[in-house]
C-alpha positions in Angstrom: 37.0 35.9 1.6 34.5 38.2 -0.2 30.9 38.2 0.9 29.6 37.4 -2.6 31.8 34.3 -2.7 30.3 33.1 0.6 26.8 33.6 -0.9 27.8 31.7 -4.0 29.0 28.7 -2.0 25.8 28.8 0.2 23.7 28.9 -3.0 25.5 26.0 -4.6 25.3 23.9 -1.4 21.6 24.5 -1.1 21.1 23.3 -4.7 23.2 20.2 -4.1 21.3 19.3 -1.0 18.0 19.9 -2.8 18.8 17.6 -5.7 20.7 15.1 -3.5 17.6 14.6 -1.3 15.1 14.6 -4.1 13.0 11.4 -4.4 13.5 9.5 -7.7 10.6 9.5 -10.1 8.4 6.4 -10.1 6.8 5.6 -13.5 3.1 5.4 -12.9 -0.3 5.7 -14.6 -3.2 7.5 -12.8 -6.4 5.6 -12.7 -8.2 7.9 -10.3 -7.2 11.1 -8.6 -9.0 13.8 -6.6 -7.6 16.5 -4.3 -6.9 14.1 -1.4 -6.9 10.5 -2.8 -5.6 8.5 -5.7 -5.4 5.0 -7.2 -2.7 4.4 -9.7 -0.6 1.8 -11.5 3.1 1.8 -11.0 5.9 -0.5 -12.2 6.8 -3.2 -9.7 10.6 -3.2 -9.3 10.5 -6.9 -8.3 9.2 -8.0 -11.6 12.0 -9.0 -14.0 11.2 -8.9 -17.8 13.5 -11.8 -18.5 12.0 -14.0 -15.7 8.4 -14.9 -16.6 7.6 -16.5 -13.2 8.0 -13.1 -11.6 5.3 -11.6 -13.9 1.9 -10.8 -12.3 -1.4 -12.1 -13.6 -2.5 -8.9 -15.1 -4.7 -7.7 -16.5 -7.1 -9.2 -14.0 -10.9 -9.1 -14.0 -12.8 -8.8 -10.7 -16.1 -7.2 -10.1 -16.2 -4.2 -7.7 -18.7 -6.0 -5.5 -16.5 -9.0 -5.1 -13.5 -6.8 -4.5 -15.4 -4.8 -1.9 -16.2 -8.1 -0.1 -12.5 -8.9 0.0 -11.5 -5.5 1.2 -14.2 -5.6 3.9 -12.5 -8.7 5.3 -9.3 -6.8 6.0 -8.9 -5.8 9.7 -6.2 -4.0 11.6 -5.1 -4.5 15.2 -3.0 -1.7 16.7 0.1 -2.5 18.9 -0.4 -1.4 22.5 2.3 -1.1 25.0 2.3 -3.3 28.1 0.6 -0.7 30.3 -2.2 -0.3 27.8 -2.7 -4.0 27.6 -2.7 -4.3 31.4 -5.3 -1.6 31.7 -7.5 -2.3 28.7 -6.7 -5.8 27.5 -5.7 -6.6 23.9 -6.4 -3.9 21.3 -9.6 -4.5 19.2 -9.7 -5.6 15.6 -11.1 -2.8 13.5 -11.9 -2.6 9.8 -9.0 -1.4 7.7 -11.3 0.8 5.6 -14.4 2.9 6.2 -17.5 2.4 4.1 -16.7 5.5 2.1 -13.2 4.2 1.4 -14.5 0.8 0.4 -16.7 2.4 -2.2 -13.9 4.3 -3.8 -11.3 1.5 -3.6 -13.5 -1.3 -4.9 -14.5 0.7 -8.0 -11.1 2.1 -8.8 -8.9 -0.9 -7.9 -11.2 -3.1 -10.0 -10.7 -0.7 -12.9 -6.9 -0.6 -12.3 -6.5 -4.4 -12.2 -8.3 -4.6 -15.5 -5.8 -2.2 -17.1 -2.7 -3.4 -15.3 0.3 -4.9 -17.2 2.1 -7.9 -15.9 4.9 -5.7 -14.5 2.6 -3.3 -12.7 1.0 -3.2 -9.3 -1.9 -1.1 -8.0 -1.2 1.5 -5.3 -3.6 3.7 -3.4 -3.5 6.8 -1.3 -6.3 8.0 1.0 -6.0 11.1 3.2 -8.1 13.3 5.5 -6.7 16.8 5.7 -6.4 18.1 9.3 -4.6 21.4 8.7 -2.7 22.9 5.8 0.4 20.8 6.7 -1.1 17.8 8.5 -3.2 14.9 7.3 -4.3 11.4 8.3 -3.2 8.9 5.6 -3.9 5.3 4.7 -1.8 4.0 1.9 -0.8 0.7 0.3 -0.8 -1.5 -2.8 -1.8 -4.9 -4.2 -1.3 -7.2 -7.2 -2.5 -10.6 -8.3 0.1 -13.4 -8.9 -1.3 -16.7 -10.1 -4.3 -17.4 -7.8 -3.0 -15.2 -5.0 -3.9 -11.6 -4.1 -1.1 -9.8 -2.4 -2.1 -6.8 -0.2 0.2 -4.5 1.7 -0.6 -1.5 3.9 2.2 1.1 3.9 0.4 3.3 6.4 -2.8 3.1 8.3 -4.4 6.2 9.7 -1.0 7.8 10.3 -0.8 11.5 11.0 1.6 12.9 8.4 3.1 16.3 8.6 4.4 17.8 5.4 8.0 18.9 5.9 8.8 22.5 5.8 11.0 22.0 2.7 8.1 20.6 0.8 9.1 17.0 0.0 5.9 14.9 0.1 7.1 11.3 0.4 3.8 9.8 1.5 2.3 10.5 -2.0 5.3 9.4 -3.9 5.8 6.1 -2.1 2.3 4.8 -1.0 3.6 1.3 -0.3 6.4 2.5 2.0 5.8 3.5 5.7 6.4 7.0 6.8 7.3 5.6 10.3 7.7 2.2 12.0 4.3 0.5 11.7 2.3 -0.1 14.8 -0.3 -2.5 13.6 -1.0 -6.0 12.3 -3.1 -6.7 9.2 -5.5 -9.7 9.3 -8.2 -11.1 7.1 -11.5 -13.0 7.4 -12.1 -15.7 6.5 -8.7 -16.7 7.9 -8.7 -20.0 6.0 -7.9 -18.0 2.8 -4.7 -16.5 4.2 -1.4 -18.0 3.1 1.2 -17.8 5.9 4.2 -15.7 5.2 7.8 -15.8 6.5 9.1 -12.5 8.1 12.6 -11.5 9.2 13.8 -10.5 12.6 14.2 -6.9 11.4 10.5 -6.9 10.4 9.6 -7.9 13.9 11.7 -5.2 15.5 10.2 -2.5 13.2 6.6 -3.9 13.7 6.4 -4.7 9.9 6.0 -8.4 10.2 2.2 -8.5 9.7 1.6 -5.6 7.4 1.2 -7.7 4.3 -1.3 -10.5 3.4 -1.5 -13.1 0.7 -5.0 -14.3 0.1 -5.8 -17.5 -1.8 -8.6 -16.5 -4.1 -9.6 -20.1 -4.6 -10.6 -20.4 -1.0 -13.0 -17.5 -1.0 -16.7 -18.4 -1.0 -17.7 -18.2 -3.8 -14.3 -18.0 -5.6 -13.7 -15.5 -8.4 -14.8 -17.0 -11.7 -11.6 -16.0 -13.5 -9.5 -17.8 -10.8 -11.7 -20.9 -11.1 -11.2 -21.0 -14.8 -7.4 -20.5 -14.4 -7.1 -23.4 -12.0 -9.1 -25.7 -14.3 -6.9 -24.7 -17.2 -3.7 -25.3 -15.3 -4.7 -28.6 -13.9 
């Protein structure tokens, strides 16, 4: 078989693999972006236009200071193996976000929720570059549904290496984990947390406690917009 034909087949195969592995485009609107972080609005695939109960309570008004208080209540507990627990006890609860991250997120997420449509969710991406091809990332998303704030961490301080072929999935899918999660997400005050059901698979992949539902009516003091909504619905 001629050498040129071999080269043609190789070239066509490479193109096929490239497009076959390409990540689909996610419709989104950028609220804030700098070289290493972003906050954006993206369409929520679980919201159905023909089913109003699935629609989120957006746009939603919440002051940055109030949102910062909520985000400050999020804590993460890493999963330690049995030997680590035997030597060091249970892993400590640590804040999910640094002070610097809280400033950025509270301002920009407040802005995003005020602009969000009822079929959109807010996603965020925070990164600390380590080398040209490695960075530490924290990603996730949230939305308001009724009087409930849903928060999910896709990644928390995960070391992400950009693949040699250049596909950057961590920025395209901030609510998806880049690896099996090794942490639980908690919130204080715990009285405001609504228990969730998780599957056996979630437990195996350590994804059972990566999402929280917070009852905004049980925060002290509750958000004025939520209080007004409850009064109007009752």
